C-alpha positions as CSV (number, residue, x, y, z in Angstrom):
1,X,46.8,23.7,348.4
2,X,50.4,23.0,347.1
3,X,51.2,21.8,343.7
4,X,54.8,20.7,342.7
5,X,56.2,22.7,339.9
6,X,57.5,19.6,338.1
7,X,56.4,16.0,337.9
8,X,59.0,13.6,338.4
9,X,58.1,11.9,335.2
10,X,59.0,15.0,333.3
11,X,62.5,16.1,331.9
12,X,63.5,19.5,331.0
13,X,64.3,20.2,327.4
14,X,67.9,20.5,328.1
15,X,67.9,17.2,330.0
16,X,66.1,15.3,327.2
17,X,68.5,16.6,324.5
18,X,71.4,15.7,326.6
19,X,70.3,12.0,327.2
20,X,68.8,12.0,323.6
21,X,72.0,13.0,321.8
22,X,74.0,10.7,323.8
23,X,71.5,7.8,322.9
24,X,71.6,8.5,319.5
25,X,75.5,8.3,319.4
26,X,75.5,5.0,321.3
27,X,72.8,3.4,318.9
28,X,74.3,4.8,315.6
29,X,77.7,3.1,316.8
30,X,76.1,0.0,317.7
31,X,74.2,-0.2,314.3
32,X,77.4,0.4,312.5
33,X,79.8,-1.8,314.4
34,X,77.5,-4.7,315.3
35,X,79.2,-7.1,312.9
36,X,82.6,-6.7,315.1
37,X,80.8,-7.5,318.4
38,X,79.7,-10.8,319.8
39,X,76.3,-11.9,318.7
40,X,75.0,-12.9,322.0
41,X,75.9,-13.1,325.5
42,X,76.8,-16.5,327.3
43,X,76.3,-15.8,330.9
44,X,73.5,-17.6,333.0
45,X,70.1,-16.4,334.0
46,X,71.2,-15.8,337.5
47,X,74.4,-13.8,336.4
48,X,72.1,-11.7,334.4
49,X,69.6,-11.0,337.2
50,X,72.8,-10.1,339.2
51,X,73.6,-7.4,336.6
52,X,70.3,-5.6,337.6
53,X,71.5,-5.0,341.0
54,X,68.5,-3.5,342.6
55,X,65.8,-6.2,343.4
56,X,63.1,-4.0,344.6
57,X,61.6,-0.8,343.2
58,X,62.9,2.3,345.0
59,X,61.0,4.7,346.8
60,X,62.6,7.7,345.4
61,X,63.7,8.2,341.7
62,X,67.3,8.5,340.4
63,X,69.0,10.3,337.6
64,X,67.5,9.8,334.2
65,X,70.9,10.4,332.6
66,X,72.4,7.7,335.1
67,X,69.7,5.3,334.2
68,X,70.4,5.7,330.5
69,X,73.9,5.4,330.8
70,X,73.4,2.0,332.8
71,X,70.6,0.6,330.6
72,X,72.2,1.3,327.3
73,X,75.3,-0.8,328.3
74,X,73.3,-3.5,329.9
75,X,71.3,-4.1,326.5
76,X,74.5,-3.6,324.4
77,X,76.3,-6.1,326.7
78,X,73.9,-8.7,327.2
79,X,71.4,-9.1,324.3
80,X,71.1,-11.3,321.3
81,X,71.5,-9.1,318.3
82,X,69.2,-10.1,315.5
83,X,70.6,-7.6,313.3
84,X,74.0,-9.1,313.3
85,X,75.0,-10.3,309.9
86,X,75.6,-14.1,311.3
87,X,72.3,-14.2,312.9
88,X,70.5,-16.6,310.8
89,X,68.1,-18.3,313.4
90,X,64.5,-17.5,313.7
91,X,63.0,-15.2,311.1
92,X,63.6,-11.7,312.5
93,X,65.2,-9.2,309.9
94,X,68.0,-6.7,310.7
95,X,65.9,-3.5,311.7
96,X,66.3,-0.9,309.1
97,X,67.9,2.3,310.7
98,X,65.0,4.6,309.5
99,X,62.7,2.2,311.3
100,X,64.5,2.7,314.5
101,X,64.2,6.5,314.2
102,X,60.7,5.9,313.3
103,X,59.8,4.2,316.6
104,X,61.4,7.1,318.4
105,X,59.4,9.8,316.6
106,X,56.0,7.6,316.7
107,X,56.4,7.3,320.4
108,X,56.8,11.1,321.0
109,X,53.5,11.4,319.3
110,X,52.2,8.5,321.0
111,X,48.9,8.2,318.9
112,X,46.1,5.4,319.8
113,X,45.5,4.3,316.2
114,X,42.1,2.7,317.1
115,X,40.1,5.6,315.8
116,X,40.4,8.3,313.3
117,X,39.6,11.0,315.5
118,X,42.4,9.7,318.0
119,X,45.0,9.5,315.2
120,X,44.0,11.4,312.2
121,X,47.4,11.4,310.3
122,X,48.6,8.1,311.8
123,X,45.4,6.4,310.3
124,X,45.8,7.7,306.9
125,X,49.7,6.5,307.2
126,X,48.5,3.0,308.2
127,X,45.9,2.8,305.3
128,X,48.3,3.8,302.8
129,X,50.9,1.2,304.3
130,X,48.5,-1.4,303.8
131,X,48.0,-0.2,300.1
132,X,51.6,-0.2,299.6
133,X,52.3,-3.7,301.0
134,X,49.4,-4.9,298.9
135,X,50.9,-3.4,295.8
136,X,54.4,-4.7,296.5
137,X,53.3,-8.3,296.4
138,X,51.3,-7.8,293.5
139,X,47.7,-7.5,295.1
140,X,44.8,-5.1,294.1
141,X,45.3,-2.2,296.4
142,X,41.6,-2.5,297.4
143,X,42.8,-5.4,299.9
144,X,42.1,-3.9,303.3
145,X,43.7,-4.9,306.5
146,X,45.9,-3.6,309.5
147,X,49.3,-3.8,311.4
148,X,49.3,-6.3,314.1
149,X,52.0,-7.6,316.5
150,X,53.3,-10.5,314.4
151,X,52.4,-13.6,312.6
152,X,50.3,-15.3,315.2
153,X,47.9,-12.3,315.4
154,X,47.9,-11.8,311.8
155,X,47.0,-15.5,311.1
156,X,44.4,-15.3,313.9
157,X,42.8,-12.4,312.4
158,X,42.5,-14.1,309.1
159,X,41.1,-17.2,310.7
160,X,38.4,-15.4,312.4
161,X,37.6,-13.4,309.3
162,X,37.0,-16.7,307.5
163,X,34.7,-18.3,310.2
164,X,32.5,-15.2,310.1
165,X,32.5,-15.4,306.3
166,X,31.7,-19.1,305.9
167,X,29.5,-20.0,308.6
168,X,25.9,-19.1,309.5
169,X,25.2,-15.6,310.3
170,X,23.7,-16.3,313.6
171,X,26.9,-17.5,315.0
172,X,27.6,-14.4,316.9
173,X,24.4,-15.0,319.0
174,X,24.4,-18.8,319.3
175,X,28.0,-19.8,319.2
176,X,29.0,-23.2,318.4
177,X,25.6,-24.3,320.0
178,X,23.8,-23.2,317.0
179,X,26.1,-25.2,314.5
180,X,24.8,-28.6,313.1
181,X,28.1,-29.9,312.2
182,X,31.8,-29.6,312.9
183,X,33.7,-26.8,311.4
184,X,37.0,-28.3,309.6
185,X,40.3,-26.4,308.5
186,X,42.7,-27.8,306.4
187,X,46.6,-27.2,306.2
188,X,49.9,-29.1,305.5
189,X,52.0,-30.7,308.3
190,X,54.4,-28.1,307.9
191,X,52.2,-25.1,308.9
192,X,53.3,-23.2,311.7
193,X,51.9,-23.8,315.2
194,X,49.8,-20.7,315.2
195,X,46.8,-22.9,313.7
196,X,47.0,-25.2,316.7
197,X,46.9,-22.1,319.0
198,X,43.6,-20.8,316.7
199,X,41.6,-23.8,317.1
200,X,42.3,-24.1,320.8
201,X,41.8,-20.5,321.8
202,X,38.7,-20.1,319.5
203,X,36.9,-23.0,320.8
204,X,37.3,-25.3,317.7
205,X,39.6,-27.9,319.2
206,X,42.4,-29.7,317.8
207,X,40.3,-32.5,316.3
208,X,39.0,-29.9,313.7
209,X,42.5,-29.6,312.0
210,X,43.0,-31.8,309.0
211,X,46.9,-32.3,308.7
212,X,47.6,-32.9,305.1
213,X,50.9,-34.6,304.4
214,X,53.4,-32.9,302.4
215,X,55.2,-34.3,299.2
216,X,58.8,-34.6,298.7
217,X,59.4,-31.0,298.4
218,X,57.5,-30.2,301.6
219,X,54.4,-28.8,299.9
220,X,51.0,-29.8,300.7
221,X,49.9,-32.7,298.8
222,X,46.8,-31.3,296.9
223,X,45.3,-34.7,296.1
224,X,45.3,-35.9,299.7
225,X,43.8,-32.3,300.5
226,X,41.0,-32.9,298.1
227,X,40.3,-36.5,299.3
228,X,40.1,-35.2,302.8
229,X,37.5,-32.4,301.9
230,X,35.5,-35.0,299.8
231,X,35.4,-37.3,303.1
232,X,34.5,-34.4,305.5
233,X,31.5,-33.4,303.2
234,X,30.5,-37.2,303.2
235,X,30.6,-37.2,306.9
236,X,28.5,-34.3,307.1
237,X,31.2,-32.0,308.6
238,X,31.5,-28.4,307.4
239,X,34.9,-27.5,305.8
240,X,35.4,-23.6,305.9
241,X,39.0,-22.9,305.4
242,X,42.4,-24.2,303.8
243,X,45.7,-22.7,304.9
244,X,48.3,-22.3,302.2
245,X,52.0,-21.7,303.2
246,X,54.1,-19.2,301.4
247,X,57.5,-19.9,302.9
248,X,57.2,-22.8,305.7
249,X,59.3,-22.0,308.9
250,X,61.4,-25.1,308.8
251,X,62.6,-25.2,304.9
252,X,61.0,-22.1,303.3
253,X,59.0,-24.1,300.9
254,X,55.8,-22.3,299.2
255,X,52.8,-24.6,298.6
256,X,51.2,-24.8,295.2
257,X,49.0,-21.7,295.7
258,X,47.4,-21.7,292.5
259,X,46.1,-25.3,292.7
260,X,45.0,-24.3,296.2
261,X,43.1,-21.4,295.2
262,X,41.1,-23.6,292.6
263,X,40.2,-26.1,295.3
264,X,38.8,-23.4,297.4
265,X,36.8,-22.0,294.7
266,X,35.4,-25.6,293.9
267,X,34.4,-26.4,297.4
268,X,33.6,-22.9,298.5
269,X,36.1,-22.5,301.2
270,X,38.2,-19.5,302.5
271,X,41.8,-19.3,300.9
272,X,44.1,-18.1,303.6
273,X,47.7,-17.9,303.0
274,X,50.4,-17.9,305.8
275,X,52.9,-15.7,304.2
276,X,54.4,-14.4,307.3
277,X,57.9,-14.9,306.1
278,X,57.9,-15.5,302.5
279,X,55.3,-13.3,301.0
280,X,57.4,-10.5,300.4
281,X,59.4,-12.4,297.8
282,X,56.4,-12.7,295.7
283,X,57.5,-9.4,294.4
284,X,60.3,-10.7,292.5
285,X,59.5,-11.2,289.0
286,X,61.6,-14.4,288.9
287,X,59.5,-15.9,291.4
288,X,56.2,-15.4,289.7
289,X,55.5,-18.9,289.0
290,X,56.3,-20.1,292.5
291,X,53.9,-17.6,293.9
292,X,51.2,-18.0,291.3
293,X,48.0,-17.9,293.1
294,X,48.6,-15.5,295.8
295,X,46.3,-12.9,294.2
296,X,43.4,-15.3,294.6
297,X,43.8,-15.4,298.4
298,X,41.0,-14.4,300.6
299,X,43.5,-13.3,303.3
300,X,47.2,-13.3,303.6
301,X,49.4,-12.9,306.8
302,X,52.7,-11.1,306.1
303,X,55.2,-9.8,308.7
304,X,57.3,-6.5,307.9
305,X,59.5,-7.6,310.8
306,X,60.3,-10.7,309.0
307,X,61.4,-9.8,305.4
308,X,60.7,-6.2,304.9
309,X,63.4,-5.1,307.6
310,X,61.1,-3.4,310.0
311,X,61.9,-3.3,313.6
312,X,59.8,-5.6,315.7
313,X,56.9,-5.6,316.2
314,X,55.3,-5.2,312.8
315,X,52.8,-7.9,311.6
316,X,50.2,-7.4,308.8
317,X,46.9,-9.1,307.8
318,X,45.7,-8.5,304.3
319,X,42.1,-9.3,303.3
320,X,40.5,-9.2,299.9
321,X,37.2,-7.8,301.0
322,X,37.8,-5.8,304.1
323,X,33.9,-5.7,305.0
324,X,35.0,-9.4,306.4
325,X,37.1,-7.6,309.1
326,X,34.4,-5.1,310.1
327,X,31.6,-8.0,310.1
328,X,33.9,-10.0,312.6
329,X,35.3,-7.2,314.7
330,X,33.2,-4.1,314.7
331,X,31.5,-3.4,317.9
332,X,30.0,0.1,318.6
333,X,28.9,0.3,322.3
334,X,27.4,3.8,323.1
335,X,30.6,5.2,325.0
336,X,32.5,5.0,321.6
337,X,31.8,8.2,319.9
338,X,34.6,8.0,317.4
339,X,33.0,9.2,314.0
340,X,34.5,12.8,314.3
341,X,33.3,15.4,311.9
342,X,33.3,13.1,308.9
343,X,31.5,9.7,310.2
344,X,31.0,8.6,306.4
345,X,34.8,8.9,305.9
346,X,36.0,7.7,309.4
347,X,38.3,4.5,309.4
348,X,38.6,3.2,312.9
349,X,41.0,0.5,313.0
350,X,39.5,-1.1,316.3
351,X,36.6,-2.4,313.9
352,X,39.2,-4.4,311.7
353,X,41.1,-6.4,314.4
354,X,41.1,-7.7,318.1
355,X,42.7,-4.6,319.5
356,X,41.3,-1.3,320.5
357,X,44.2,0.5,321.9
358,X,46.7,0.2,319.2
359,X,50.4,1.6,318.7
360,X,51.7,3.2,315.6
361,X,53.4,0.2,314.1
362,X,52.8,1.4,310.5
363,X,55.2,4.4,310.6
364,X,58.4,2.4,310.5
365,X,57.2,0.5,307.7
366,X,55.8,3.4,305.9
367,X,59.0,5.5,306.2
368,X,61.4,2.1,305.3
369,X,59.0,1.5,302.0
370,X,59.7,5.3,301.0
371,X,63.4,5.3,301.9
372,X,64.4,2.2,300.1
373,X,61.8,2.3,297.3
374,X,60.4,-0.8,295.8
375,X,63.6,-1.5,293.9
376,X,65.8,-1.2,296.9
377,X,63.7,-3.5,298.7
378,X,63.8,-6.0,296.2
379,X,67.5,-5.8,295.7
380,X,68.0,-6.6,299.2
381,X,65.7,-9.6,299.2
382,X,67.2,-11.0,296.0
383,X,70.5,-10.8,297.8
384,X,69.3,-12.7,300.7
385,X,68.0,-15.4,298.4
386,X,71.2,-15.5,296.5
387,X,73.4,-15.8,299.8
388,X,71.1,-18.6,300.9
389,X,71.8,-20.3,297.7
390,X,75.6,-19.9,298.1
391,X,75.3,-21.4,301.8
392,X,73.7,-24.4,300.2
393,X,76.4,-24.6,297.3
394,X,79.1,-24.3,299.7
395,X,77.6,-27.2,301.9
396,X,77.4,-29.5,299.0
397,X,81.0,-28.8,298.3
398,X,82.3,-29.5,301.6
399,X,83.2,-33.1,302.5
400,X,82.0,-32.6,306.0
401,X,78.8,-31.0,305.3
402,X,75.3,-32.4,303.9
403,X,73.1,-29.8,302.2
404,X,69.5,-31.0,302.7
405,X,67.2,-28.4,301.2
406,X,67.2,-24.7,299.9
407,X,64.0,-22.5,299.4
408,X,63.7,-18.9,299.4
409,X,66.4,-17.7,301.8
410,X,66.5,-20.7,303.9
411,X,69.1,-23.5,303.7
412,X,69.2,-26.5,305.9
413,X,72.4,-28.7,306.4
414,X,74.1,-31.0,308.8
415,X,77.5,-31.7,309.9
416,X,78.7,-35.4,308.9
417,X,82.2,-36.5,309.9
418,X,83.8,-38.3,307.0
419,X,87.6,-38.1,307.8
420,X,88.0,-40.9,310.2
421,X,88.5,-44.8,309.8
422,X,84.9,-45.2,311.4
423,X,82.9,-43.3,308.9
424,X,80.2,-46.3,308.7
425,X,79.8,-46.2,312.8
426,X,79.5,-42.3,312.8
427,X,77.1,-42.3,310.0
428,X,74.0,-43.7,311.7
429,X,71.0,-41.3,312.1
430,X,71.1,-41.4,315.9
431,X,74.6,-40.5,316.2
432,X,74.4,-37.6,313.5
433,X,71.1,-36.2,315.2
434,X,72.9,-36.2,318.5
435,X,76.0,-34.5,317.0
436,X,74.1,-31.8,315.2
437,X,71.7,-31.1,318.1
438,X,75.0,-30.5,320.2
439,X,76.5,-28.4,317.6
440,X,73.5,-26.3,317.4
441,X,73.6,-25.6,320.9
442,X,77.1,-24.7,320.9
443,X,76.9,-22.2,318.1
444,X,74.2,-20.5,319.7
445,X,76.0,-20.0,322.7
446,X,79.2,-19.0,320.9
447,X,78.5,-15.6,319.8
448,X,79.8,-16.1,316.4
449,X,76.8,-17.5,314.6
450,X,73.4,-17.9,315.6
451,X,71.4,-20.7,313.6
452,X,68.0,-22.6,314.3
453,X,67.1,-26.1,313.7
454,X,64.5,-28.2,311.4
455,X,63.8,-31.9,311.1
456,X,64.1,-32.9,307.4
457,X,63.3,-36.7,306.5
458,X,64.0,-37.4,310.4
459,X,67.5,-35.9,310.0
460,X,68.2,-33.2,312.8
461,X,69.8,-30.3,310.8
462,X,71.1,-26.8,311.0
463,X,68.6,-24.2,309.6
464,X,70.1,-20.9,308.2
465,X,67.4,-18.1,307.4
466,X,68.9,-15.0,306.1
467,X,66.7,-11.8,306.2
468,X,69.4,-9.3,306.7
469,X,70.5,-6.7,304.3
470,X,73.8,-6.5,306.2
471,X,74.9,-10.2,305.5
472,X,77.6,-10.7,303.0
473,X,79.3,-13.3,301.1
474,X,82.2,-13.2,303.4
475,X,79.8,-13.8,306.3
476,X,78.6,-16.9,304.5
477,X,81.9,-18.4,303.9
478,X,83.0,-17.6,307.6
479,X,79.7,-19.5,308.8
480,X,80.7,-22.4,306.9
481,X,84.2,-22.5,308.7
482,X,82.5,-22.1,312.1
483,X,80.2,-24.9,311.6
484,X,82.7,-27.4,310.3
485,X,85.4,-26.2,313.2
486,X,82.8,-26.7,315.8
487,X,81.4,-29.9,314.4
488,X,84.9,-31.5,314.3
489,X,85.2,-30.6,318.1
490,X,82.0,-32.0,319.0
491,X,82.5,-35.2,317.1
492,X,86.1,-35.6,318.8
493,X,84.4,-35.2,322.2
494,X,81.5,-37.5,321.4
495,X,83.2,-40.3,319.5
496,X,85.2,-41.8,322.4
497,X,82.1,-42.4,324.4
498,X,79.3,-42.7,322.0
499,X,78.0,-46.4,322.1
């Protein structure tokens, strides 16, 4: 029988080094020169597809070096760089360089962080990472949890833990057929769409959500929340969970977490905080009042890839009593013999969440926390907030901009033409909404600046979220100029045709 000497999947040490060194050079150049590059590409999907050239998988393999040469150029030339200092769109932070290297090292070891026997040191690193994140935002280090893909999965995990903790113990056997009343969850109208996914995917239905109006600060109205809870109890429904938001996706507003915690205690409800974006800011002493009540949460979702500068993907769920996670997710079939030599000490992460096979997400967060230190991270977060306030202040000062909101590191604003003789004509809501919607589209395609949008008091506005340790005062000032210049162009184009 003939066995080939070398698999086509393998690389010699010499080949690996040659490709690896060249790749590191390319990545280092990209990371250090990204601010001088176009933020995104502006070519069509069809053109992108044509860049791939080959439409079918080849029968025979090709040179690994040639593949990396080509692929490196494809990614550098035709990507959107969320690490660019003028990327202020969706909440994705610039990746820390040490996090980039961590992913490389983690992939080489390739641990399956599902069971301790499969990932001895990786499991301990993830446990310590959970402790450090908890401590960083002011929680007791006895909080348990795990790293997940992002905000949706972190919030889903908290949702399911809440359900297990607050409903009859026979739910696992009987499901919804064993319940005598409808399970109800409460959240503000500003809550991220993950809650809709959760109630649909986990069988509750959209009618199980009570959407509580927000006040003028975009925070949940606690009085209306309590009235809704009382009404559901009167109607023989079963309230089980309140979701508070620590940094809503549109404006960055933080709910009155302390008041929500008290309501949850009063009515014996699970208190979950969606802090996927904003929770890291709880570490700032000057924001202690803003985040008062966070330590009373039963569970908290937090994404290190949002405001702890980790490369994608790295979400996190923290739970005050980790037993609620194992009660929810643990399953030990006979073919899982993962206890190893110390079954009483084994920490098997597959019992704490929805995944069995799990990658080593914690490594990049663990290394970054050590490399920057607590003070370094606080300095970066504080700077992001200061730059957001500068953005807001410059918008206030500019005659063609209307500053709308500023919370944490999110500013919302819109372009408003004021320099012509038809000021009143061009100040109506429909025209300005249309103008700013077109302005956003052009900015996103320009390669100069990338913002997203929000609706504030029926006004379509531009939303700038700064979670980037590379963004500078100069970038903010240039963003103002870009918005105004592009807004003027679109207004000129629209004004002669708009009815």
